[in-house]
C-alpha positions as CSV (number, residue, x, y, z in Angstrom):
1,M,112.1,215.7,-8.1
2,R,109.5,213.0,-8.2
3,K,107.5,212.2,-5.2
4,A,107.4,208.7,-4.0
5,A,104.2,206.9,-4.8
6,P,102.0,206.6,-1.7
7,Q,102.0,203.1,-0.3
8,A,98.7,201.3,-0.2
9,E,97.2,201.0,3.3
10,S,97.7,197.5,4.6
11,K,94.5,195.8,5.6
12,P,94.3,193.5,8.6
13,A,94.4,189.8,7.6
14,E,90.9,188.2,7.4
15,P,90.3,186.0,10.4
16,Q,90.2,182.3,9.5
17,Q,86.7,180.9,9.9
18,A,86.5,177.8,12.0
19,P,84.7,174.9,10.3
20,P,81.0,175.0,11.3
21,I,80.2,172.9,14.3
22,E,77.5,170.3,13.5
23,P,74.5,170.8,15.8
24,E,74.3,168.2,18.4
25,E,70.7,167.3,17.5
26,S,71.6,166.6,13.9
27,K,74.3,164.0,14.7
28,P,73.0,160.5,14.5
29,R,72.5,158.9,17.9
30,F,73.5,155.2,18.0
31,F,72.7,152.6,20.6
32,A,73.5,148.9,20.4
33,V,72.6,145.9,22.5
34,T,74.9,142.9,22.2
35,G,74.8,139.3,23.4
36,A,71.2,139.0,24.5
37,V,68.7,136.3,23.6
38,V,66.3,138.3,21.4
39,H,62.6,137.5,21.4
40,T,61.4,139.3,18.3
41,V,57.8,138.1,19.1
42,T,56.7,138.3,15.4
43,G,59.7,136.2,14.2
44,P,62.3,133.7,15.5
45,V,64.2,133.8,18.8
46,L,67.8,135.0,18.0
47,H,70.7,134.0,20.2
48,G,73.4,136.7,20.8
49,P,72.8,139.1,17.8
50,T,73.5,142.8,17.8
51,V,70.5,145.0,17.9
52,L,71.7,148.4,16.5
53,C,69.5,151.4,16.9
54,K,69.7,154.8,15.2
55,N,67.9,157.9,16.4
56,G,65.5,155.8,18.5
57,K,64.6,153.3,15.8
58,I,65.9,149.8,15.2
59,A,68.4,150.0,12.3
60,A,69.8,146.5,12.1
61,I,69.5,143.1,13.8
62,G,72.0,140.2,13.3
63,H,75.4,138.8,13.9
64,G,78.3,140.7,12.3
65,V,76.4,144.1,12.4
66,A,79.0,146.8,12.5
67,I,78.7,149.1,15.6
68,P,79.7,152.8,15.0
69,K,82.5,153.9,17.3
70,E,80.3,156.6,18.8
71,A,77.5,154.3,19.7
72,E,76.5,153.6,23.3
73,T,76.8,149.9,23.7
74,L,75.0,147.7,26.2
75,D,76.5,144.2,26.8
76,A,73.5,142.1,27.7
77,K,75.0,138.6,27.5
78,G,73.1,136.3,29.7
79,F,69.9,138.3,29.5
80,H,66.7,138.1,27.4
81,L,65.6,141.0,25.2
82,Y,61.8,141.4,24.6
83,P,59.9,144.3,23.0
84,G,58.8,146.9,25.5
85,L,55.5,146.0,27.1
86,V,52.3,147.8,26.1
87,A,49.7,148.6,28.7
88,V,46.4,149.4,27.0
89,S,45.2,151.3,30.2
90,S,47.0,153.2,32.9
91,S,46.5,155.6,35.8
92,G,49.1,157.9,37.3
93,I,52.0,156.7,35.2
94,V,52.0,159.6,32.8
95,G,50.0,162.8,33.0
96,S,46.5,163.3,31.9
97,E,45.8,164.6,28.4
98,P,47.7,166.2,26.8
99,P,50.4,164.1,28.5
100,E,53.3,166.2,27.1
101,D,52.0,169.1,29.3
102,N,51.1,167.1,32.4
103,T,53.7,164.3,32.8
104,D,56.2,164.3,35.7
105,L,59.1,162.7,33.8
106,Y,60.8,161.7,37.1
107,N,57.8,160.4,39.1
108,L,58.0,157.2,41.1
109,S,55.0,155.6,39.4
110,L,56.7,156.0,36.0
111,T,59.9,154.4,37.4
112,L,57.9,151.5,38.8
113,A,56.3,150.8,35.5
114,L,59.6,150.9,33.8
115,A,60.9,148.5,36.4
116,G,58.1,146.2,35.1
117,G,59.3,146.5,31.5
118,V,56.4,148.7,30.4
119,T,57.4,151.3,27.7
120,T,54.0,152.4,26.3
121,V,50.8,153.2,28.2
122,V,47.4,154.7,27.4
123,T,46.3,157.8,29.3
124,G,42.8,159.0,28.5
125,N,42.6,158.5,24.8
126,T,46.3,158.8,24.0
127,A,49.1,156.3,23.8
128,A,52.3,157.7,25.3
129,K,55.9,156.5,25.9
130,L,57.6,156.3,29.3
131,T,60.3,158.6,28.2
132,F,62.1,159.1,31.5
133,G,63.6,162.5,31.8
134,T,62.7,163.7,28.3
135,L,59.6,164.6,26.3
136,E,61.2,163.6,23.0
137,D,58.8,161.3,21.1
138,H,56.6,161.1,24.2
139,V,53.3,160.8,22.4
140,V,52.7,157.9,20.1
141,K,49.1,158.4,19.0
142,R,46.1,160.5,19.9
143,N,42.3,159.7,19.6
144,L,42.7,156.0,19.9
145,F,39.0,155.2,20.3
146,T,35.5,156.6,20.2
147,T,33.5,155.5,23.3
148,L,30.4,153.4,22.6
149,Q,27.5,153.5,25.1
150,Y,25.2,150.7,24.1
151,S,23.5,149.4,27.2
152,T,20.1,147.7,27.8
153,L,19.7,150.2,30.7
154,N,19.4,153.0,28.1
155,P,17.0,151.7,25.3
156,D,16.6,155.2,23.9
157,G,20.3,155.6,23.5
158,R,20.6,152.2,21.8
159,R,17.8,153.2,19.4
160,Q,19.3,156.6,18.5
161,F,22.7,155.1,17.9
162,R,21.2,152.5,15.5
163,Q,19.3,155.2,13.7
164,A,22.5,157.2,13.3
165,L,24.3,154.1,11.9
166,D,21.4,153.5,9.5
167,R,21.3,157.1,8.2
168,A,25.1,157.1,7.9
169,R,25.0,153.8,5.9
170,Q,22.4,155.2,3.6
171,H,24.5,158.3,3.1
172,L,27.5,156.1,2.0
173,R,25.2,154.4,-0.5
174,D,24.0,157.7,-1.8
175,L,27.7,158.9,-2.2
176,E,28.5,155.7,-4.1
177,A,25.5,156.2,-6.4
178,Y,26.5,159.9,-6.9
179,E,30.1,158.8,-8.0
180,E,28.6,156.5,-10.6
181,K,26.1,159.1,-11.8
182,K,28.8,161.7,-12.1
183,K,30.6,159.6,-14.7
184,L,27.6,160.1,-17.0
185,D,26.4,163.5,-15.9
186,P,29.1,166.0,-14.8
187,K,26.4,168.2,-13.4
188,A,25.1,165.6,-11.0
189,K,24.6,167.0,-7.5
190,P,26.2,165.3,-4.5
191,P,23.9,164.2,-1.6
192,D,23.5,166.7,1.2
193,S,26.1,166.4,3.9
194,A,25.2,169.4,6.1
195,W,23.6,167.1,8.7
196,V,26.8,165.0,9.1
197,K,27.9,166.2,12.6
198,G,27.9,164.9,16.1
199,E,26.8,161.3,16.5
200,Y,26.2,161.1,12.7
201,E,29.8,162.1,12.0
202,T,30.9,159.4,14.5
203,A,28.7,156.8,12.9
204,L,30.1,157.7,9.5
205,K,33.7,157.4,10.7
206,L,32.9,154.0,12.2
207,L,31.4,152.7,9.0
208,R,34.4,154.0,7.0
209,H,36.8,152.3,9.5
210,E,38.3,155.7,10.3
211,V,37.9,155.2,14.0
212,V,37.7,152.2,16.4
213,A,34.9,152.0,19.0
214,V,35.5,150.8,22.6
215,A,32.9,149.6,25.0
216,V,32.9,148.1,28.5
217,A,31.0,144.7,28.8
218,D,31.4,141.6,30.9
219,T,28.2,139.5,30.7
220,A,27.6,137.1,27.9
221,G,24.4,139.0,27.0
222,E,26.2,142.3,26.7
223,L,29.0,140.8,24.7
224,E,26.6,139.1,22.3
225,D,24.6,142.3,21.9
226,L,27.8,144.2,20.9
227,A,28.9,141.4,18.6
228,I,25.6,141.5,16.7
229,L,25.8,145.3,16.4
230,A,29.4,145.3,15.1
231,G,28.7,142.4,12.8
232,Q,25.6,144.0,11.3
233,Y,27.2,147.4,10.6
234,D,30.7,146.2,10.0
235,F,32.7,148.5,12.3
236,R,35.7,147.8,14.5
237,L,35.1,147.3,18.2
238,V,37.3,146.7,21.2
239,V,35.6,145.4,24.4
240,R,37.1,146.0,27.8
241,G,36.3,143.4,30.4
242,A,34.8,140.4,28.6
243,A,34.8,138.3,31.7
244,E,32.2,135.9,30.2
245,G,33.7,136.1,26.7
246,W,34.4,132.3,26.9
247,V,30.6,131.8,26.7
248,V,30.1,133.7,23.4
249,A,33.6,133.5,21.9
250,P,32.3,132.3,18.5
251,A,30.0,135.3,18.1
252,M,32.7,137.7,19.2
253,A,35.1,136.2,16.6
254,R,32.6,136.4,13.8
255,A,32.1,140.1,14.4
256,G,35.9,140.7,14.5
257,L,35.8,142.0,18.1
258,R,39.0,142.4,20.1
259,A,39.1,142.0,23.8
260,V,41.0,143.6,26.7
261,I,40.9,141.1,29.5
262,T,42.2,140.6,33.0
263,P,42.8,136.8,33.5
264,R,42.5,137.0,37.3
265,T,39.1,138.6,37.1
266,R,36.6,136.6,39.2
267,R,32.9,136.7,38.5
268,D,30.6,134.5,40.5
269,T,28.2,132.1,38.7
270,D,24.6,133.2,38.8
271,E,22.6,130.1,39.5
272,R,19.4,131.8,38.3
273,I,20.7,131.8,34.7
274,S,20.3,128.5,32.9
275,R,23.2,129.0,30.5
276,P,26.9,129.0,31.4
277,N,28.0,132.2,33.1
278,G,30.6,133.6,35.5
279,S,34.3,133.9,35.1
280,S,36.7,131.2,33.9
281,I,40.4,130.8,34.1
282,E,40.3,129.5,30.5
283,N,38.7,132.7,29.2
284,A,41.8,133.9,27.4
285,K,42.5,130.4,25.9
286,I,38.9,130.0,24.6
287,L,38.8,133.5,23.1
288,Y,42.2,132.9,21.4
289,D,41.1,129.5,20.1
290,H,38.1,131.1,18.4
291,G,40.2,133.9,16.9
292,V,39.4,136.9,19.1
293,G,42.4,139.3,19.3
294,L,43.6,139.8,22.9
295,A,45.3,142.3,25.0
296,I,46.0,141.6,28.7
297,I,45.9,144.2,31.5
298,P,46.1,143.8,35.3
299,A,43.2,144.7,37.6
300,S,44.9,147.9,38.6
301,P,46.1,150.3,35.9
302,G,48.5,152.0,38.2
303,T,51.5,150.9,40.2
304,S,51.8,150.0,43.9
305,L,54.4,149.4,46.6
306,S,52.2,146.9,48.4
307,G,54.1,143.8,47.3
308,L,56.0,142.1,44.5
309,A,53.3,139.7,43.5
310,G,50.8,142.5,42.9
311,R,48.0,143.1,40.3
312,D,49.3,146.4,38.9
313,L,51.3,147.5,35.9
314,M,54.6,146.6,37.5
315,H,53.4,143.0,37.2
316,L,51.9,142.9,33.8
317,P,53.8,139.7,32.8
318,M,52.4,138.0,35.8
319,E,48.9,138.7,34.7
320,A,49.7,137.2,31.3
321,A,51.2,134.2,33.1
322,F,47.8,133.6,34.8
323,A,46.3,133.3,31.3
324,V,49.0,130.6,30.6
325,R,47.7,128.8,33.8
326,G,44.3,128.7,32.0
327,G,45.8,127.1,28.9
328,L,46.9,130.1,26.7
329,P,50.2,129.3,24.9
330,D,53.2,131.1,26.3
331,D,54.0,132.9,23.1
332,V,50.4,134.1,22.7
333,A,50.5,135.4,26.3
334,V,53.6,137.4,25.5
335,R,52.0,138.7,22.3
336,A,49.0,139.9,24.4
337,I,51.2,142.3,26.3
338,T,53.3,143.3,23.3
339,I,52.3,143.2,19.6
340,D,48.7,142.2,20.0
341,A,48.2,144.9,22.6
342,A,49.7,147.4,20.1
343,Q,47.3,146.1,17.4
344,V,44.4,146.9,19.7
345,L,45.7,150.5,19.9
346,G,46.5,150.7,16.2
347,I,50.2,151.4,16.9
348,E,51.7,148.0,15.9
349,H,53.7,149.7,13.1
350,R,55.8,151.3,15.8
351,V,55.9,149.2,18.9
352,G,55.2,145.6,20.1
353,S,57.9,143.6,18.4
354,V,61.7,143.7,17.6
355,E,61.9,144.5,13.9
356,V,64.0,146.8,11.8
357,G,62.3,150.2,11.4
358,K,60.3,150.0,14.7
359,D,60.9,152.1,17.8
360,A,63.8,150.9,19.9
361,D,61.7,149.9,23.0
362,F,63.1,146.9,24.9
363,A,62.7,145.1,28.2
364,L,65.9,143.2,29.1
365,V,65.2,140.6,31.7
366,D,67.1,138.0,33.6
367,G,64.9,135.0,32.6
368,D,61.7,133.9,31.0
369,L,59.5,137.0,30.9
370,L,56.5,135.1,32.3
371,H,58.3,133.5,35.2
372,Y,57.5,134.9,38.6
373,M,61.2,135.2,39.6
374,T,62.2,137.2,36.5
375,L,63.2,140.8,37.0
376,V,63.8,143.6,34.5
377,R,67.5,144.6,34.3
378,W,67.2,147.4,31.8
379,T,64.3,149.1,30.1
380,V,65.1,151.0,26.9
381,V,62.7,153.6,25.4
382,N,63.4,155.2,22.0
383,G,66.9,153.9,22.1
384,R,67.8,155.3,25.5
385,I,68.2,153.4,28.8
386,A,65.2,154.7,30.8
387,Y,65.7,152.2,33.7
388,D,68.8,150.4,35.0
389,K,68.1,148.2,38.0
390,E,71.7,148.4,39.3
391,K,71.6,152.2,39.3
392,D,68.1,152.6,40.8
393,S,67.6,152.3,44.5
394,L,64.2,150.4,44.1
395,L,65.4,146.9,43.3
396,S,69.2,147.2,43.0
397,H,69.8,144.9,46.0
398,V,67.8,142.0,44.6
399,R,69.8,139.4,42.7
400,R,72.6,141.7,41.5
401,G,73.8,140.9,38.0
402,G,70.8,138.6,37.3
403,D,72.1,135.7,39.4
404,Q,69.1,133.5,40.0
405,D,71.0,131.7,42.8
406,A,72.1,134.8,44.7
407,P,71.5,134.8,48.4
408,A,68.5,136.7,49.7
409,P,69.3,140.4,50.3
410,P,69.2,141.9,53.8
411,D,65.7,142.8,54.8
412,Y,65.2,145.9,57.0
413,W,61.5,146.9,56.5
414,P,59.1,146.5,58.2
415,R,61.1,143.9,60.2
416,R,63.6,141.2,59.5
417,L,62.3,137.9,58.0
418,G,61.6,135.4,60.7
419,E,61.7,138.0,63.5
420,E,59.0,137.5,66.0
421,R,56.4,140.3,66.5
């Protein structure tokens, strides 16, 4: 009698594997603005196009641009879209260096600056974004400048700096001669570079255009001095202040200087000096007319709650408007707080204009950017809405929906308008 063959043990069915879930961060993040009047700054003004952003960058601009169904869309019909404003100096908006370790991403000063349309600021020697609530792409560029001390009050320092530039320039000549000699003699020895450190290293980087110098100067004499120095040694220099720049604008232009100015700066005329001096409301216009690159900044690099016609970063466009009062063209004034300010910082490839490939930083406003009645409705940083006036308690009650003819809001603090003391 044959025995039945043993049955093979049945194995439990293999569990079906669910399709892998795509990580959230790897999915493209789309954001689109539709219907706005788009001021590209470096190109034409566009009426009602779609500005499509992908992963914080501008991906497409135009009519008929297809918007992905998963995109966050902002209907901005009736509003004006400008590039996010660039403040070449700030205090208290983001944290001290390194800003990614010290910034309070929800602080009131940051919100106030966003309410003024500012999206990029300088803290210390670093350019950083006002990335409300996130540190993603917070830092734009580090080591923006090398500080130049070149004052008549320190003649030894001036002499030493010139000596460092002279030695660095000779070293560059020796290196050039060595490269030529090496073509004929492979055993040629390069010039000694062991001494290239400290101020000599800085001087060498300046001459090679690897860094940009920054100096503070207001008087015509100081500015002329710096122009002669930069022109003689051919290095890039940004001057902060330049209150009397209108006096020596041709010299500044010939040396390729850029200026960071505050149009409302007032400097009294010194009657003891025979040549023109003091401040001028036409300072920005005269500098621009001679070809000096400009960035505009208010007197206060921070933000303040002391009033809505202030001199702080919340009112950066108003400072630019005062340059227009002195004769600067409107479009140039806008450039001085956007693309030209970005050029001063060396970050114009990322911010300062509305162009495909650049960072999606926008200030959406309810009128002409330079008009004193204009308010920011939305501020977008890296393709995210960082400020929405209607959702923020700061200015939500003022001209809701951008209506320029809306009645004045109720006033409760410190007392009602017209109320007797």
